[in-house]
N, C-alpha and C positions, 0 to 999 in steps of 0.2 A: 769423651764423646758419648752422647746419650742416644738411644734408639728412639726415634720420633713416633714409632708405631706401637700400638698396644701389643704386648707380647703374649698374653694369655687370653683365651676365650673359653669359658666353660671348663676350666681346668686343663685345656689342651693348648699347645702352642699354635698360634695363628700362622697360617701359611701366607706369605706375602709375595705373591708372584709378580714378576716384572711386567709392567704394562705394555712393553713393546715386544714381548716374546712371540715367537711363532708357536703354534700348537702342534705342528707336526714337522718332521724333518724333511727338508728338500732332498731330492734324489742325489744331489752332489756331495753330501756330507753325511757322516755317521757320528755316533756318540750321543750322549745325553743332551736334551734340550736344557735351556736355562731353568725352566720350571721343574724339570726332573732333577736337576742338581739341587734346587732349593728344597724340593721334597726329600731328597736323600739327606741333605744337611739337617733338615728339621727332624726327620726320623731318627737321626743319630744324636739328637739332643742339642744341636747347635741352633743359634738364633741368627736369622738373616734379616738385616734391617736396611731399609732404603733411606739414604740421607740426602741433604740438600745439595743441589748442583753447585752451590757456592763453596762447598767444602774443598780444601786444597788437594786432597787425595782422592783418587777415583775409587779406591777400595782399601780395606784394612781388616786385620784379624786380631782379636784379643783372645789369647789362649786361656787366660784365667777365667774369663766369663763365657767362653765358647760363643763369641759373637763375631759375625762377619758383617761389615758395613760395605754397602755399594751405593754409589751416587745414582740418583734417580734419572739423570740425563744420559746415562750410558746407552749406546745402541745394544741390541740384543747380542750381537757378536762380542762386543766389549764386556757386557755383563756375564755372558757365558764363560768367556775366557778368564776374566778376573775372578769370578766365583770359583772356577776350577783351580786357579792359582792360589787363592786364599785357602781352599780346601787342602792344597798341598802343604801350606804352612801348618794347618791343623794336623795333618797326617804326621809331619815331622816334629810337632810340638814347638814350633817357632813362635816367638811372641814379640811383637813390636817391629820397628824397622830393622832390617837385616842387611848384612854386607852383600856385595854383588854375587859371591859364590852361592850363598844361601838363596837369594832371589832366583838365580839361575836354576838351582835344584827344584824350587817350587814350580818354575815354569816348565821344566822337564816333566815333573809329575803331572801337571795340567795337560801338557801335550799328549802324554800317553793316555790320559783319560778321554781326551776330546778327538784325537786323530788316529784313525786306524791305518795300518800299512796299505790296505787296499784303497781306501779313500784318498790317501796321499798320492799313491801311484797314479790313480785315475786323474786326479787334479793336475798333477805334473804333466801328464800326457795331453791334457786339454788346454792348460794355460801356460805351460812352460815352467821354468825355475824361478820366476819372479815372486819374491816373498809377498808383496802386496796382492798380486793376482791370486796366489795360492790361498792367502788369508781370506780374501773375499769368496773364493770358490768353496773353501772348507767351513766358512761361517765362524771364523775365529780371528784373533788379532795377529798382527805380524810377529809379536813376541812369542805366541804359541807356535807359529810356523818355524821361527828361528830356533826355538827350543827343540822342536821335533827334528829339524835338520841337524842339530848338534847331537842328538841321540843317534841318528843315522851315521854321522861321521865317527862316533865312538865305536859303533858296531863294525864299520868297514875296515 
């Protein structure tokens, strides 16, 4: 898989922000925006590339090249969640497709990055325990909410 975007401009990595991202955080959720995650990844030496909506996978991470691919047709909540998930794979040194337990570990890492205890508690008070409702309220995917709930179950 090749990155379709130029990766360097004047000796510096080009920041490739998501076209559908919000520039500020709504009052209902906390955590980094998609663009803040992209900036952090780029600052850490990773390359974030936007790929064709026709690609069969929504996102991927190649550890050897330090590259994260995200499909251009993702919503901001999807891009934010999937980017955090792929950063989890980076954190753990995972490379390529992973078994379910490793995927779950990356989702828990992403959930801890994107969802604070206070934001989750407030969202649950406002929308109840529905995973899709919580995901919409917290501006993440259902996978991130389910991973956060699994963290809560482990602590309880």
